[in-house]
PyMOL commands that place a pseudoatom at each C-alpha (Angstrom):
pseudoatom trace, name=CA, resn=MET, resi=1, chain=A, elem=C, hetatm=0, pos=[1.084, 12.527, -11.750]
pseudoatom trace, name=CA, resn=ASP, resi=2, chain=A, elem=C, hetatm=0, pos=[1.742, 15.959, -12.083]
pseudoatom trace, name=CA, resn=LEU, resi=3, chain=A, elem=C, hetatm=0, pos=[4.667, 16.943, -9.951]
pseudoatom trace, name=CA, resn=HIS, resi=4, chain=A, elem=C, hetatm=0, pos=[4.935, 20.679, -11.104]
pseudoatom trace, name=CA, resn=GLY, resi=5, chain=A, elem=C, hetatm=0, pos=[3.275, 23.482, -9.702]
pseudoatom trace, name=CA, resn=SER, resi=6, chain=A, elem=C, hetatm=0, pos=[1.114, 25.861, -11.670]
pseudoatom trace, name=CA, resn=ASP, resi=7, chain=A, elem=C, hetatm=0, pos=[2.629, 28.622, -9.912]
pseudoatom trace, name=CA, resn=HIS, resi=8, chain=A, elem=C, hetatm=0, pos=[4.820, 29.446, -6.958]
pseudoatom trace, name=CA, resn=GLU, resi=9, chain=A, elem=C, hetatm=0, pos=[3.888, 33.180, -6.696]
pseudoatom trace, name=CA, resn=ASP, resi=10, chain=A, elem=C, hetatm=0, pos=[2.556, 33.734, -3.068]
pseudoatom trace, name=CA, resn=ILE, resi=11, chain=A, elem=C, hetatm=0, pos=[-0.811, 34.579, -4.415]
pseudoatom trace, name=CA, resn=GLY, resi=12, chain=A, elem=C, hetatm=0, pos=[-3.616, 35.237, -1.959]
pseudoatom trace, name=CA, resn=GLY, resi=13, chain=A, elem=C, hetatm=0, pos=[-1.156, 34.998, 1.092]
pseudoatom trace, name=CA, resn=ASP, resi=14, chain=A, elem=C, hetatm=0, pos=[-2.667, 33.027, 3.875]
pseudoatom trace, name=CA, resn=GLU, resi=15, chain=A, elem=C, hetatm=0, pos=[-6.300, 33.066, 2.527]
pseudoatom trace, name=CA, resn=GLY, resi=16, chain=A, elem=C, hetatm=0, pos=[-7.847, 29.739, 2.470]
pseudoatom trace, name=CA, resn=ILE, resi=17, chain=A, elem=C, hetatm=0, pos=[-5.838, 28.528, 5.387]
pseudoatom trace, name=CA, resn=LYS, resi=18, chain=A, elem=C, hetatm=0, pos=[-7.258, 27.384, 8.959]
pseudoatom trace, name=CA, resn=GLU, resi=19, chain=A, elem=C, hetatm=0, pos=[-6.331, 29.776, 11.718]
pseudoatom trace, name=CA, resn=GLU, resi=20, chain=A, elem=C, hetatm=0, pos=[-3.962, 27.116, 13.574]
pseudoatom trace, name=CA, resn=HIS, resi=21, chain=A, elem=C, hetatm=0, pos=[-1.793, 26.895, 10.591]
pseudoatom trace, name=CA, resn=LYS, resi=22, chain=A, elem=C, hetatm=0, pos=[-1.866, 30.449, 9.860]
pseudoatom trace, name=CA, resn=ALA, resi=23, chain=A, elem=C, hetatm=0, pos=[-0.485, 30.845, 13.446]
pseudoatom trace, name=CA, resn=VAL, resi=24, chain=A, elem=C, hetatm=0, pos=[2.397, 28.323, 12.364]
pseudoatom trace, name=CA, resn=LEU, resi=25, chain=A, elem=C, hetatm=0, pos=[3.444, 30.473, 9.450]
pseudoatom trace, name=CA, resn=GLU, resi=26, chain=A, elem=C, hetatm=0, pos=[3.358, 33.681, 11.465]
pseudoatom trace, name=CA, resn=LYS, resi=27, chain=A, elem=C, hetatm=0, pos=[5.637, 32.175, 14.081]
pseudoatom trace, name=CA, resn=ILE, resi=28, chain=A, elem=C, hetatm=0, pos=[8.010, 31.041, 11.271]
pseudoatom trace, name=CA, resn=ARG, resi=29, chain=A, elem=C, hetatm=0, pos=[7.703, 34.566, 9.900]
pseudoatom trace, name=CA, resn=LEU, resi=30, chain=A, elem=C, hetatm=0, pos=[8.713, 35.768, 13.377]
pseudoatom trace, name=CA, resn=ASN, resi=31, chain=A, elem=C, hetatm=0, pos=[11.537, 33.403, 13.942]
pseudoatom trace, name=CA, resn=THR, resi=32, chain=A, elem=C, hetatm=0, pos=[12.777, 34.086, 10.546]
pseudoatom trace, name=CA, resn=ARG, resi=33, chain=A, elem=C, hetatm=0, pos=[13.070, 37.966, 11.357]
pseudoatom trace, name=CA, resn=GLN, resi=34, chain=A, elem=C, hetatm=0, pos=[14.491, 37.346, 14.767]
pseudoatom trace, name=CA, resn=GLU, resi=35, chain=A, elem=C, hetatm=0, pos=[17.054, 35.328, 13.203]
pseudoatom trace, name=CA, resn=TYR, resi=36, chain=A, elem=C, hetatm=0, pos=[18.165, 37.904, 10.490]
pseudoatom trace, name=CA, resn=LEU, resi=37, chain=A, elem=C, hetatm=0, pos=[18.324, 40.748, 13.022]
pseudoatom trace, name=CA, resn=HIS, resi=38, chain=A, elem=C, hetatm=0, pos=[20.511, 38.776, 15.363]
pseudoatom trace, name=CA, resn=GLY, resi=39, chain=A, elem=C, hetatm=0, pos=[22.753, 37.240, 12.191]
pseudoatom trace, name=CA, resn=ALA, resi=40, chain=A, elem=C, hetatm=0, pos=[22.155, 33.877, 12.924]
pseudoatom trace, name=CA, resn=THR, resi=41, chain=A, elem=C, hetatm=0, pos=[20.062, 32.773, 9.924]
pseudoatom trace, name=CA, resn=SER, resi=42, chain=A, elem=C, hetatm=0, pos=[19.830, 28.985, 9.074]
pseudoatom trace, name=CA, resn=GLY, resi=43, chain=A, elem=C, hetatm=0, pos=[19.248, 27.958, 5.319]
pseudoatom trace, name=CA, resn=SER, resi=44, chain=A, elem=C, hetatm=0, pos=[19.031, 30.781, 2.915]
pseudoatom trace, name=CA, resn=VAL, resi=45, chain=A, elem=C, hetatm=0, pos=[16.661, 33.105, 1.661]
pseudoatom trace, name=CA, resn=ARG, resi=46, chain=A, elem=C, hetatm=0, pos=[15.710, 31.362, -1.650]
pseudoatom trace, name=CA, resn=ALA, resi=47, chain=A, elem=C, hetatm=0, pos=[15.104, 28.017, 0.321]
pseudoatom trace, name=CA, resn=THR, resi=48, chain=A, elem=C, hetatm=0, pos=[13.135, 29.782, 3.219]
pseudoatom trace, name=CA, resn=ASP, resi=49, chain=A, elem=C, hetatm=0, pos=[11.028, 31.749, 0.721]
pseudoatom trace, name=CA, resn=ARG, resi=50, chain=A, elem=C, hetatm=0, pos=[10.344, 28.452, -1.173]
pseudoatom trace, name=CA, resn=LEU, resi=51, chain=A, elem=C, hetatm=0, pos=[9.498, 26.250, 1.807]
pseudoatom trace, name=CA, resn=MET, resi=52, chain=A, elem=C, hetatm=0, pos=[7.215, 29.013, 3.020]
pseudoatom trace, name=CA, resn=ARG, resi=53, chain=A, elem=C, hetatm=0, pos=[5.220, 29.122, -0.170]
pseudoatom trace, name=CA, resn=GLU, resi=54, chain=A, elem=C, hetatm=0, pos=[5.369, 25.293, -0.341]
pseudoatom trace, name=CA, resn=LEU, resi=55, chain=A, elem=C, hetatm=0, pos=[4.012, 25.254, 3.294]
pseudoatom trace, name=CA, resn=GLN, resi=56, chain=A, elem=C, hetatm=0, pos=[1.367, 27.898, 2.502]
pseudoatom trace, name=CA, resn=ASP, resi=57, chain=A, elem=C, hetatm=0, pos=[0.194, 25.689, -0.828]
pseudoatom trace, name=CA, resn=ILE, resi=58, chain=A, elem=C, hetatm=0, pos=[-0.046, 22.714, 1.348]
pseudoatom trace, name=CA, resn=TYR, resi=59, chain=A, elem=C, hetatm=0, pos=[-2.174, 24.198, 4.120]
pseudoatom trace, name=CA, resn=ARG, resi=60, chain=A, elem=C, hetatm=0, pos=[-4.627, 25.457, 1.152]
pseudoatom trace, name=CA, resn=SER, resi=61, chain=A, elem=C, hetatm=0, pos=[-4.498, 22.081, -0.530]
pseudoatom trace, name=CA, resn=GLN, resi=62, chain=A, elem=C, hetatm=0, pos=[-7.758, 20.044, -0.593]
pseudoatom trace, name=CA, resn=ASN, resi=63, chain=A, elem=C, hetatm=0, pos=[-5.542, 16.775, -0.166]
pseudoatom trace, name=CA, resn=PHE, resi=64, chain=A, elem=C, hetatm=0, pos=[-4.286, 18.162, 3.065]
pseudoatom trace, name=CA, resn=LYS, resi=65, chain=A, elem=C, hetatm=0, pos=[-7.770, 19.051, 4.299]
pseudoatom trace, name=CA, resn=ASP, resi=66, chain=A, elem=C, hetatm=0, pos=[-9.364, 15.892, 3.134]
pseudoatom trace, name=CA, resn=GLY, resi=67, chain=A, elem=C, hetatm=0, pos=[-6.790, 13.943, 5.713]
pseudoatom trace, name=CA, resn=ILE, resi=68, chain=A, elem=C, hetatm=0, pos=[-4.684, 12.201, 2.670]
pseudoatom trace, name=CA, resn=TYR, resi=69, chain=A, elem=C, hetatm=0, pos=[-1.622, 13.227, 4.667]
pseudoatom trace, name=CA, resn=SER, resi=70, chain=A, elem=C, hetatm=0, pos=[-0.334, 15.788, 7.448]
pseudoatom trace, name=CA, resn=VAL, resi=71, chain=A, elem=C, hetatm=0, pos=[2.633, 17.853, 7.808]
pseudoatom trace, name=CA, resn=GLU, resi=72, chain=A, elem=C, hetatm=0, pos=[4.356, 18.917, 11.082]
pseudoatom trace, name=CA, resn=LEU, resi=73, chain=A, elem=C, hetatm=0, pos=[7.603, 20.814, 11.594]
pseudoatom trace, name=CA, resn=ALA, resi=74, chain=A, elem=C, hetatm=0, pos=[10.117, 19.900, 14.150]
pseudoatom trace, name=CA, resn=ASP, resi=75, chain=A, elem=C, hetatm=0, pos=[10.667, 22.491, 16.499]
pseudoatom trace, name=CA, resn=ASP, resi=76, chain=A, elem=C, hetatm=0, pos=[9.306, 25.032, 13.951]
pseudoatom trace, name=CA, resn=ASN, resi=77, chain=A, elem=C, hetatm=0, pos=[12.225, 24.274, 11.611]
pseudoatom trace, name=CA, resn=LEU, resi=78, chain=A, elem=C, hetatm=0, pos=[10.977, 25.069, 8.107]
pseudoatom trace, name=CA, resn=TYR, resi=79, chain=A, elem=C, hetatm=0, pos=[13.737, 22.741, 7.082]
pseudoatom trace, name=CA, resn=ASN, resi=80, chain=A, elem=C, hetatm=0, pos=[12.679, 19.860, 8.888]
pseudoatom trace, name=CA, resn=TRP, resi=81, chain=A, elem=C, hetatm=0, pos=[9.369, 18.044, 8.321]
pseudoatom trace, name=CA, resn=SER, resi=82, chain=A, elem=C, hetatm=0, pos=[7.616, 15.003, 9.805]
pseudoatom trace, name=CA, resn=VAL, resi=83, chain=A, elem=C, hetatm=0, pos=[4.948, 13.759, 7.318]
pseudoatom trace, name=CA, resn=LYS, resi=84, chain=A, elem=C, hetatm=0, pos=[2.345, 11.457, 8.263]
pseudoatom trace, name=CA, resn=LEU, resi=85, chain=A, elem=C, hetatm=0, pos=[0.816, 9.498, 5.176]
pseudoatom trace, name=CA, resn=LEU, resi=86, chain=A, elem=C, hetatm=0, pos=[-2.881, 8.734, 6.487]
pseudoatom trace, name=CA, resn=LYS, resi=87, chain=A, elem=C, hetatm=0, pos=[-4.501, 7.209, 3.413]
pseudoatom trace, name=CA, resn=VAL, resi=88, chain=A, elem=C, hetatm=0, pos=[-3.517, 5.097, 0.602]
pseudoatom trace, name=CA, resn=ASP, resi=89, chain=A, elem=C, hetatm=0, pos=[-5.292, 3.324, -2.362]
pseudoatom trace, name=CA, resn=PRO, resi=90, chain=A, elem=C, hetatm=0, pos=[-8.358, 1.464, -0.576]
pseudoatom trace, name=CA, resn=ASP, resi=91, chain=A, elem=C, hetatm=0, pos=[-7.811, -1.481, -3.048]
pseudoatom trace, name=CA, resn=SER, resi=92, chain=A, elem=C, hetatm=0, pos=[-4.192, -2.057, -1.771]
pseudoatom trace, name=CA, resn=ALA, resi=93, chain=A, elem=C, hetatm=0, pos=[-2.492, -4.689, 0.552]
pseudoatom trace, name=CA, resn=LEU, resi=94, chain=A, elem=C, hetatm=0, pos=[-0.650, -1.367, 2.251]
pseudoatom trace, name=CA, resn=TYR, resi=95, chain=A, elem=C, hetatm=0, pos=[-4.229, -0.199, 3.159]
pseudoatom trace, name=CA, resn=GLU, resi=96, chain=A, elem=C, hetatm=0, pos=[-5.463, -3.348, 5.001]
pseudoatom trace, name=CA, resn=ASP, resi=97, chain=A, elem=C, hetatm=0, pos=[-2.178, -3.306, 6.987]
pseudoatom trace, name=CA, resn=LEU, resi=98, chain=A, elem=C, hetatm=0, pos=[-2.662, 0.035, 8.268]
pseudoatom trace, name=CA, resn=LYS, resi=99, chain=A, elem=C, hetatm=0, pos=[-6.214, -0.589, 9.128]
pseudoatom trace, name=CA, resn=LYS, resi=100, chain=A, elem=C, hetatm=0, pos=[-4.938, -3.824, 11.039]
pseudoatom trace, name=CA, resn=MET, resi=101, chain=A, elem=C, hetatm=0, pos=[-2.129, -1.806, 12.690]
pseudoatom trace, name=CA, resn=LYS, resi=102, chain=A, elem=C, hetatm=0, pos=[-4.747, 0.939, 13.783]
pseudoatom trace, name=CA, resn=GLU, resi=103, chain=A, elem=C, hetatm=0, pos=[-6.901, -1.881, 15.558]
pseudoatom trace, name=CA, resn=THR, resi=104, chain=A, elem=C, hetatm=0, pos=[-3.802, -3.479, 17.077]
pseudoatom trace, name=CA, resn=GLU, resi=105, chain=A, elem=C, hetatm=0, pos=[-1.373, -0.497, 17.762]
pseudoatom trace, name=CA, resn=GLY, resi=106, chain=A, elem=C, hetatm=0, pos=[-3.778, 2.613, 17.614]
pseudoatom trace, name=CA, resn=VAL, resi=107, chain=A, elem=C, hetatm=0, pos=[-1.543, 3.889, 14.751]
pseudoatom trace, name=CA, resn=ASP, resi=108, chain=A, elem=C, hetatm=0, pos=[-2.894, 4.839, 11.466]
pseudoatom trace, name=CA, resn=HIS, resi=109, chain=A, elem=C, hetatm=0, pos=[-0.095, 6.354, 9.388]
pseudoatom trace, name=CA, resn=ILE, resi=110, chain=A, elem=C, hetatm=0, pos=[3.362, 5.979, 7.942]
pseudoatom trace, name=CA, resn=LEU, resi=111, chain=A, elem=C, hetatm=0, pos=[5.647, 8.476, 9.254]
pseudoatom trace, name=CA, resn=LEU, resi=112, chain=A, elem=C, hetatm=0, pos=[8.041, 10.322, 6.685]
pseudoatom trace, name=CA, resn=HIS, resi=113, chain=A, elem=C, hetatm=0, pos=[11.051, 12.655, 7.483]
pseudoatom trace, name=CA, resn=ILE, resi=114, chain=A, elem=C, hetatm=0, pos=[11.891, 15.012, 5.061]
pseudoatom trace, name=CA, resn=LEU, resi=115, chain=A, elem=C, hetatm=0, pos=[15.122, 17.502, 5.489]
pseudoatom trace, name=CA, resn=PHE, resi=116, chain=A, elem=C, hetatm=0, pos=[15.847, 20.512, 3.116]
pseudoatom trace, name=CA, resn=ASP, resi=117, chain=A, elem=C, hetatm=0, pos=[19.100, 22.073, 2.557]
pseudoatom trace, name=CA, resn=ASP, resi=118, chain=A, elem=C, hetatm=0, pos=[19.938, 25.693, 1.743]
pseudoatom trace, name=CA, resn=LYS, resi=119, chain=A, elem=C, hetatm=0, pos=[20.138, 24.862, -1.838]
pseudoatom trace, name=CA, resn=PHE, resi=120, chain=A, elem=C, hetatm=0, pos=[16.471, 23.665, -2.159]
pseudoatom trace, name=CA, resn=PRO, resi=121, chain=A, elem=C, hetatm=0, pos=[14.815, 23.871, -4.429]
pseudoatom trace, name=CA, resn=TYR, resi=122, chain=A, elem=C, hetatm=0, pos=[17.539, 23.199, -6.624]
pseudoatom trace, name=CA, resn=THR, resi=123, chain=A, elem=C, hetatm=0, pos=[18.737, 20.139, -4.862]
pseudoatom trace, name=CA, resn=PRO, resi=124, chain=A, elem=C, hetatm=0, pos=[16.190, 17.387, -3.861]
pseudoatom trace, name=CA, resn=PRO, resi=125, chain=A, elem=C, hetatm=0, pos=[14.939, 16.904, -0.214]
pseudoatom trace, name=CA, resn=PHE, resi=126, chain=A, elem=C, hetatm=0, pos=[15.957, 13.873, 1.743]
pseudoatom trace, name=CA, resn=VAL, resi=127, chain=A, elem=C, hetatm=0, pos=[13.094, 11.676, 2.530]
pseudoatom trace, name=CA, resn=ARG, resi=128, chain=A, elem=C, hetatm=0, pos=[13.034, 8.633, 4.597]
pseudoatom trace, name=CA, resn=VAL, resi=129, chain=A, elem=C, hetatm=0, pos=[10.658, 6.370, 6.056]
pseudoatom trace, name=CA, resn=VAL, resi=130, chain=A, elem=C, hetatm=0, pos=[10.656, 6.254, 9.788]
pseudoatom trace, name=CA, resn=LYS, resi=131, chain=A, elem=C, hetatm=0, pos=[8.015, 3.804, 10.997]
pseudoatom trace, name=CA, resn=PRO, resi=132, chain=A, elem=C, hetatm=0, pos=[6.677, 1.304, 10.575]
pseudoatom trace, name=CA, resn=VAL, resi=133, chain=A, elem=C, hetatm=0, pos=[9.024, -0.979, 9.174]
pseudoatom trace, name=CA, resn=LEU, resi=134, chain=A, elem=C, hetatm=0, pos=[8.150, -1.871, 5.270]
pseudoatom trace, name=CA, resn=THR, resi=135, chain=A, elem=C, hetatm=0, pos=[8.978, -4.452, 3.187]
pseudoatom trace, name=CA, resn=GLY, resi=136, chain=A, elem=C, hetatm=0, pos=[8.796, -3.709, -0.478]
pseudoatom trace, name=CA, resn=GLY, resi=137, chain=A, elem=C, hetatm=0, pos=[7.558, -0.526, -1.706]
pseudoatom trace, name=CA, resn=TYR, resi=138, chain=A, elem=C, hetatm=0, pos=[10.836, 0.519, -3.125]
pseudoatom trace, name=CA, resn=VAL, resi=139, chain=A, elem=C, hetatm=0, pos=[12.074, 1.098, 0.526]
pseudoatom trace, name=CA, resn=LEU, resi=140, chain=A, elem=C, hetatm=0, pos=[15.565, 0.358, 1.329]
pseudoatom trace, name=CA, resn=ALA, resi=141, chain=A, elem=C, hetatm=0, pos=[17.620, -0.121, 4.186]
pseudoatom trace, name=CA, resn=GLY, resi=142, chain=A, elem=C, hetatm=0, pos=[17.307, 2.486, 7.055]
pseudoatom trace, name=CA, resn=GLY, resi=143, chain=A, elem=C, hetatm=0, pos=[14.054, 3.485, 5.510]
pseudoatom trace, name=CA, resn=ALA, resi=144, chain=A, elem=C, hetatm=0, pos=[15.652, 5.132, 2.209]
pseudoatom trace, name=CA, resn=ILE, resi=145, chain=A, elem=C, hetatm=0, pos=[13.307, 5.302, -0.754]
pseudoatom trace, name=CA, resn=CYS, resi=146, chain=A, elem=C, hetatm=0, pos=[14.351, 4.185, -4.075]
pseudoatom trace, name=CA, resn=MET, resi=147, chain=A, elem=C, hetatm=0, pos=[12.892, 7.282, -6.502]
pseudoatom trace, name=CA, resn=GLU, resi=148, chain=A, elem=C, hetatm=0, pos=[14.774, 8.783, -9.177]
pseudoatom trace, name=CA, resn=LEU, resi=149, chain=A, elem=C, hetatm=0, pos=[13.000, 12.029, -8.515]
pseudoatom trace, name=CA, resn=LEU, resi=150, chain=A, elem=C, hetatm=0, pos=[14.222, 12.137, -5.134]
pseudoatom trace, name=CA, resn=THR, resi=151, chain=A, elem=C, hetatm=0, pos=[18.139, 11.898, -6.619]
pseudoatom trace, name=CA, resn=PRO, resi=152, chain=A, elem=C, hetatm=0, pos=[20.020, 14.961, -8.276]
pseudoatom trace, name=CA, resn=GLN, resi=153, chain=A, elem=C, hetatm=0, pos=[19.600, 13.138, -11.443]
pseudoatom trace, name=CA, resn=GLY, resi=154, chain=A, elem=C, hetatm=0, pos=[15.850, 13.065, -11.260]
pseudoatom trace, name=CA, resn=TRP, resi=155, chain=A, elem=C, hetatm=0, pos=[15.032, 16.018, -9.267]
pseudoatom trace, name=CA, resn=SER, resi=156, chain=A, elem=C, hetatm=0, pos=[13.558, 19.249, -10.913]
pseudoatom trace, name=CA, resn=SER, resi=157, chain=A, elem=C, hetatm=0, pos=[13.120, 22.767, -8.972]
pseudoatom trace, name=CA, resn=ALA, resi=158, chain=A, elem=C, hetatm=0, pos=[9.599, 22.953, -10.455]
pseudoatom trace, name=CA, resn=TYR, resi=159, chain=A, elem=C, hetatm=0, pos=[8.314, 19.778, -8.382]
pseudoatom trace, name=CA, resn=THR, resi=160, chain=A, elem=C, hetatm=0, pos=[6.067, 20.697, -5.548]
pseudoatom trace, name=CA, resn=ILE, resi=161, chain=A, elem=C, hetatm=0, pos=[6.386, 18.928, -2.195]
pseudoatom trace, name=CA, resn=GLU, resi=162, chain=A, elem=C, hetatm=0, pos=[2.722, 18.074, -1.921]
pseudoatom trace, name=CA, resn=ALA, resi=163, chain=A, elem=C, hetatm=0, pos=[3.004, 16.268, -5.602]
pseudoatom trace, name=CA, resn=VAL, resi=164, chain=A, elem=C, hetatm=0, pos=[6.316, 14.484, -3.969]
pseudoatom trace, name=CA, resn=ILE, resi=165, chain=A, elem=C, hetatm=0, pos=[4.454, 13.439, -0.911]
pseudoatom trace, name=CA, resn=LEU, resi=166, chain=A, elem=C, hetatm=0, pos=[1.540, 11.932, -2.885]
pseudoatom trace, name=CA, resn=GLN, resi=167, chain=A, elem=C, hetatm=0, pos=[3.963, 10.111, -5.287]
pseudoatom trace, name=CA, resn=ILE, resi=168, chain=A, elem=C, hetatm=0, pos=[5.718, 8.592, -2.454]
pseudoatom trace, name=CA, resn=GLY, resi=169, chain=A, elem=C, hetatm=0, pos=[2.221, 7.277, -1.453]
pseudoatom trace, name=CA, resn=ALA, resi=170, chain=A, elem=C, hetatm=0, pos=[1.546, 6.059, -4.886]
pseudoatom trace, name=CA, resn=THR, resi=171, chain=A, elem=C, hetatm=0, pos=[5.491, 4.558, -5.140]
pseudoatom trace, name=CA, resn=LEU, resi=172, chain=A, elem=C, hetatm=0, pos=[4.784, 2.442, -1.947]
pseudoatom trace, name=CA, resn=VAL, resi=173, chain=A, elem=C, hetatm=0, pos=[1.563, 1.000, -3.311]
pseudoatom trace, name=CA, resn=LYS, resi=174, chain=A, elem=C, hetatm=0, pos=[2.886, 0.320, -6.823]
pseudoatom trace, name=CA, resn=GLY, resi=175, chain=A, elem=C, hetatm=0, pos=[5.987, -1.447, -5.208]
pseudoatom trace, name=CA, resn=LYS, resi=176, chain=A, elem=C, hetatm=0, pos=[3.687, -3.608, -3.156]
pseudoatom trace, name=CA, resn=ALA, resi=177, chain=A, elem=C, hetatm=0, pos=[4.695, -2.436, 0.223]
pseudoatom trace, name=CA, resn=ARG, resi=178, chain=A, elem=C, hetatm=0, pos=[3.702, -4.268, 3.296]
pseudoatom trace, name=CA, resn=ILE, resi=179, chain=A, elem=C, hetatm=0, pos=[3.945, -3.303, 7.012]
pseudoatom trace, name=CA, resn=VAL, resi=180, chain=A, elem=C, hetatm=0, pos=[6.255, -5.840, 8.914]
pseudoatom trace, name=CA, resn=VAL, resi=181, chain=A, elem=C, hetatm=0, pos=[4.178, -7.244, 11.659]
pseudoatom trace, name=CA, resn=THR, resi=182, chain=A, elem=C, hetatm=0, pos=[6.802, -9.335, 13.336]
pseudoatom trace, name=CA, resn=GLN, resi=183, chain=A, elem=C, hetatm=0, pos=[9.041, -6.162, 13.991]
pseudoatom trace, name=CA, resn=SER, resi=184, chain=A, elem=C, hetatm=0, pos=[10.512, -5.507, 17.295]
pseudoatom trace, name=CA, resn=LYS, resi=185, chain=A, elem=C, hetatm=0, pos=[8.500, -3.554, 19.607]
pseudoatom trace, name=CA, resn=GLY, resi=186, chain=A, elem=C, hetatm=0, pos=[9.674, 0.224, 19.185]
pseudoatom trace, name=CA, resn=GLU, resi=187, chain=A, elem=C, hetatm=0, pos=[11.780, -0.787, 16.206]
pseudoatom trace, name=CA, resn=THR, resi=188, chain=A, elem=C, hetatm=0, pos=[12.207, 1.821, 13.488]
pseudoatom trace, name=CA, resn=TYR, resi=189, chain=A, elem=C, hetatm=0, pos=[14.671, 2.834, 10.886]
pseudoatom trace, name=CA, resn=THR, resi=190, chain=A, elem=C, hetatm=0, pos=[17.428, 5.069, 11.472]
pseudoatom trace, name=CA, resn=LEU, resi=191, chain=A, elem=C, hetatm=0, pos=[18.669, 8.174, 9.843]
pseudoatom trace, name=CA, resn=ALA, resi=192, chain=A, elem=C, hetatm=0, pos=[22.260, 7.511, 9.588]
pseudoatom trace, name=CA, resn=LYS, resi=193, chain=A, elem=C, hetatm=0, pos=[21.577, 4.182, 7.897]
pseudoatom trace, name=CA, resn=ALA, resi=194, chain=A, elem=C, hetatm=0, pos=[19.090, 5.662, 5.465]
pseudoatom trace, name=CA, resn=GLN, resi=195, chain=A, elem=C, hetatm=0, pos=[21.466, 8.392, 4.588]
pseudoatom trace, name=CA, resn=HIS, resi=196, chain=A, elem=C, hetatm=0, pos=[24.111, 6.010, 3.895]
pseudoatom trace, name=CA, resn=THR, resi=197, chain=A, elem=C, hetatm=0, pos=[21.987, 3.756, 1.691]
pseudoatom trace, name=CA, resn=TYR, resi=198, chain=A, elem=C, hetatm=0, pos=[20.787, 6.944, -0.293]
pseudoatom trace, name=CA, resn=LYS, resi=199, chain=A, elem=C, hetatm=0, pos=[24.358, 7.921, -0.992]
pseudoatom trace, name=CA, resn=SER, resi=200, chain=A, elem=C, hetatm=0, pos=[25.008, 4.414, -2.217]
pseudoatom trace, name=CA, resn=LEU, resi=201, chain=A, elem=C, hetatm=0, pos=[22.152, 4.359, -4.183]
pseudoatom trace, name=CA, resn=VAL, resi=202, chain=A, elem=C, hetatm=0, pos=[22.768, 7.952, -5.942]
pseudoatom trace, name=CA, resn=LYS, resi=203, chain=A, elem=C, hetatm=0, pos=[26.468, 6.432, -7.070]
pseudoatom trace, name=CA, resn=ILE, resi=204, chain=A, elem=C, hetatm=0, pos=[25.034, 3.402, -8.417]
pseudoatom trace, name=CA, resn=HIS, resi=205, chain=A, elem=C, hetatm=0, pos=[22.419, 5.238, -10.536]
pseudoatom trace, name=CA, resn=GLU, resi=206, chain=A, elem=C, hetatm=0, pos=[25.061, 7.921, -11.593]
pseudoatom trace, name=CA, resn=LYS, resi=207, chain=A, elem=C, hetatm=0, pos=[26.838, 4.652, -13.328]
pseudoatom trace, name=CA, resn=SER, resi=208, chain=A, elem=C, hetatm=0, pos=[24.223, 2.638, -14.305]
pseudoatom trace, name=CA, resn=GLY, resi=209, chain=A, elem=C, hetatm=0, pos=[21.360, 5.023, -14.849]
pseudoatom trace, name=CA, resn=TRP, resi=210, chain=A, elem=C, hetatm=0, pos=[17.607, 4.243, -14.207]
pseudoatom trace, name=CA, resn=PHE, resi=211, chain=A, elem=C, hetatm=0, pos=[15.158, 2.080, -15.729]
pseudoatom trace, name=CA, resn=THR, resi=212, chain=A, elem=C, hetatm=0, pos=[11.242, 1.335, -15.956]
pseudoatom trace, name=CA, resn=PRO, resi=213, chain=A, elem=C, hetatm=0, pos=[10.973, -1.950, -13.920]
pseudoatom trace, name=CA, resn=PRO, resi=214, chain=A, elem=C, hetatm=0, pos=[8.542, -4.658, -15.875]
pseudoatom trace, name=CA, resn=LYS, resi=215, chain=A, elem=C, hetatm=0, pos=[4.664, -4.264, -15.391]
pseudoatom trace, name=CA, resn=ASP, resi=216, chain=A, elem=C, hetatm=0, pos=[4.770, -7.335, -13.185]
pseudoatom trace, name=CA, resn=GLU, resi=217, chain=A, elem=C, hetatm=0, pos=[6.903, -5.482, -10.796]
pseudoatom trace, name=CA, resn=GLY, resi=218, chain=A, elem=C, hetatm=0, pos=[4.529, -2.912, -9.964]
for i in range(1, 218): cmd.bond("trace and resi %d" % i, "trace and resi %d" % (i + 1))
show_as sticks, trace
zoom trace
């Protein structure tokens, strides 16, 4: 999968974007202007500009329009995204698990939480699974995800967020992720645990490097 965007220039502005999503973008622009005027800016100019372009690209994306995934901002915060993975490989066990979960619980997606800092895109976003609880799929304690591209060693500022989202979906399938059906009602992963696991993961791979798993592991 190509993780690189062909161009990050803001070509076309909000052209090709639904009115409801144009309203989201305009609200963010207004909030950002107000923050600058009051000297209470969050993040950085570079990160904010890049994230605005990423969100515009996503709203224009055919994958987004086809319902492969959805994106919502927490409290209109451009640095705090909730992403729903709505469609995975239909030949996978995870696809069947999602179908069953929709029938039994009325939930049809895997919820991801993505946090960006003010050094983005030169530092990777922090991504975790929020729910449901999964086994396999390179998902670790707290919902942290074991993927080289999500670490400082493997990240590139050229990666697009849509490509990262789609790659996570593919990685879950490749790693034979399954939904834990016996979890306690309301059980979810926690941000604190995921961050702790992620930091440990980064330290381990800084020392030992990364390797490609054997084919029988995915």
